[in-house]
Every structure is written in structure tokens, then in C-alpha cells.
N, C-alpha and C positions, 0 to 999 in steps of 0.2 A: 255401808256399801249396799247398793240396791240389789245386787245379785245375791247377797247373803240373805236378805229378808225373803226373797222369792224362793230360795232353795231350802229354807229351814223347816218348812212344813209343820210337823207336830211340835217342834220346840217353841214356836211362836204362839201356840194356843195358850189360853189362860192356864197356868200351872203346869204346862207341858215341860218346860225346862227344869223346873223344880222336881217334878216326878221322875224325869229322866236321870237327874243327878242322884236322887235317892236310890233308884233302881241300880245304877251303875257303880256308885261309890259308897252307898250306905247312909245311915241316919246321922252320922257324925258331921256332915257338911251342910251348910246353909247357903243357898244361892244368893249372890249379890245382885239384887234386882236392878241396881243402877247400871249394870253392864249387860248388854245384850249378848246372846250367843254369837260366836264368830265361826265362820266356815271357810276352810281352805284345804288344799292338798299339801299338808305339812311334811309328809314322808315321801312325796314324789311318786307314789304308786298309781296315780290316776283316779283314786277314790277320795271322796270328800271326808274330811275330818272335822270335828267340832271342838271348840275351846269355850269353856265356861269359867266364870270367876266365882269362887265360893270362899267361905270362911270355915275354919275348923280349929279347935284347940288341940286335937289329937289326930293328925293325918295318918299315922302309922297303924292306928287301932284296927281297922277293918281291911287292911291291904291283902291279907291272905284269903279272907272270906270272899271279897269282891274282885280278886285277881287284878290288882293294879300295882304299879310300881311308883314309889315315892322317890323323887329326885330333888336335889338342891343344886341346880346349875350355877346359881349366883355365888354361893360360898365355895362351891367346887372350883370355880375360876380362881379363887384366892387360896386354894389348897386345903380347904376344910369341908369337903362335900359329904362326909359321913352323916347320913340322915338320922342315925340313932343319936347323934350328938346335936346336930343343927336343928332337928325338929323341936328341940326345947327352946331355941331362940324365938323371940317374938318381936314383931315390929309394931304391935298394937298394945295398948295398956290394958285391954280387957282379956288378954291371954290368948286371943285368937289371931290368926294370920290370914291374909288374903292369899288364896292359892289359885293356881291355874290348873283347871281340870281338863284333860285332853283325852278324847276318844278317837282313835284312828279308825277309819273306814266305818263310821258310826251307822251308816244306812244299810250295811251288808246284813242280810238275813242269816246267813250261815258264815260266821267269821272263819277265816282261814284256820285250819288245824295246823298250828305251828308252835314252836317254842317261843316265838316272839311275843312280847307284851304289846297289847294294843290300847291299854289305858294307863295314863300317867297323872300323877299329882305333883306339880312343881311348887315347892315351898320356898319361902324366904326371899323371893324375888321382889325387890322394892319397886312399886309402880303407883302412879296416880292415874295414868292413862294407858290404855292397851288397844292395839289394833293389829290387823294382819297387814304385812307389807310384802311386796314382791321386788325382786331385783334379778339382774342377769349375772350368771356365773358360768363361765366356760360354755357360752352359747346356749345356755339353758335357763329358763325362768325358775327361780326358787322362791317359795313362800315361807315366811318366818313370822314369828310373833314378835311384834315390836312393842316395847314398853318404855314409858317415860316416867322417871322418878320425880320426887319433889324438888330436886336441884336442877331439873330440866335436862338431865343426862338421858339420852335415849340409848337403848341397847336392844340387841336381838337375842331371841331364844330360838335355837335351831336343833332339829333332830339330826344327829350324825352317828351312824353306826349303832342305832338303837339306844343312844343316850343323848340327853338334852345338853346343849352347850350354851352358855351365856357369853356374850361379847359386847363390850362397850362400843358405841358408834359415834358419840359426839353430842353437841348441844341440840336440843329439840328444835330451836328456831332455824337451824341450818336446813331443815327439811321444808321445802317449799310446799305450801298448802296444808301442812299439818296443823299449825296453830293450836287452838284449844279443843279441836274436835277429838272425839274418841275413836 
């Protein structure tokens, strides 16, 4: 998306996204350089949020130190969303998994003082391609993370009541213009 590149500022600089990832989530995550940072208003508050793709063998390790929440919306959809159990599942043979790292209101200098979590690590969501998608719901435009897995099933990840929800949407080729683009 052209607007994404223009609005990303420091994350597009050499090493900027990797440094941001280390600062916000710790040393246990490695940025997936094949996936560019994505920007959208995922929580509907009017402020820009950022989504990064990273790998980690132990996503729960630094969650208290770096104050992020680990969620598993994919396995939660099927009734097994306890991350203490599902974080041991792996989709890759090297023991790491591709995670979606989300920071809400990432540009805010003084984050809101509230009990709400503003950083999330979404684990175990199978995907080959990822992008931000928009759709209309009740006369309002909603932005979600859209993922397409190796079977070409596309699904949405959406923040609802401070928890991420996964929902299957259908075949990837049903989306006009999606094709093989990321």
C-alpha cells in the first residue's frame, strides 16, 4: 500500500523495524525481512497501529518484562486458545514460528495510562501471505489483518473487546485483485 510506505517513517530506515521490534518485544524475536511493516487503525481509535512479522521459539519468555500479551486466536477459534499449551506447538521444523507482532498507537509519545494492553504477539496463525484489509460493517469501515495460508484459505484477525479473533473467510482467489501480492 502506498500510504503505508509514506506513513512508516522510522520503520522504513535501514534497521529501523528490527530495532523497534527489539525495543518493544525483546531479544527473543527476529524480524522477517521478507514482510514489510504494515500500518492501519486496527482498534478503531483513530491512531495508527503497526503490524510486524517475526519469528521466535519462545514468545512467552519476555512478556512481563516488555508488557505485551501473547494470544493464539487461531487455536482459540477451535477451542484450545491457552497459550501456555499452544505456544509449544510449532508450524516450522526449526522450532520457531512466524508471529504477528502488533503495537497499537505506536506513534504516541505518551501512551495512554490505562489497564489496556497495547502490544500483542499472535502465535500459531498459519499464513503464507499477510496484508491489511478493510470492509464495511454497520456503516463503519473496519480494518483487519488478512492472512492466506498454504491451502489458499484466507482469514481475518480482528481485535474485539481487547482480544484477537480469527475467522475463516473462504478461498483466496475469491478476492479480486489479491492474487499473489502481499
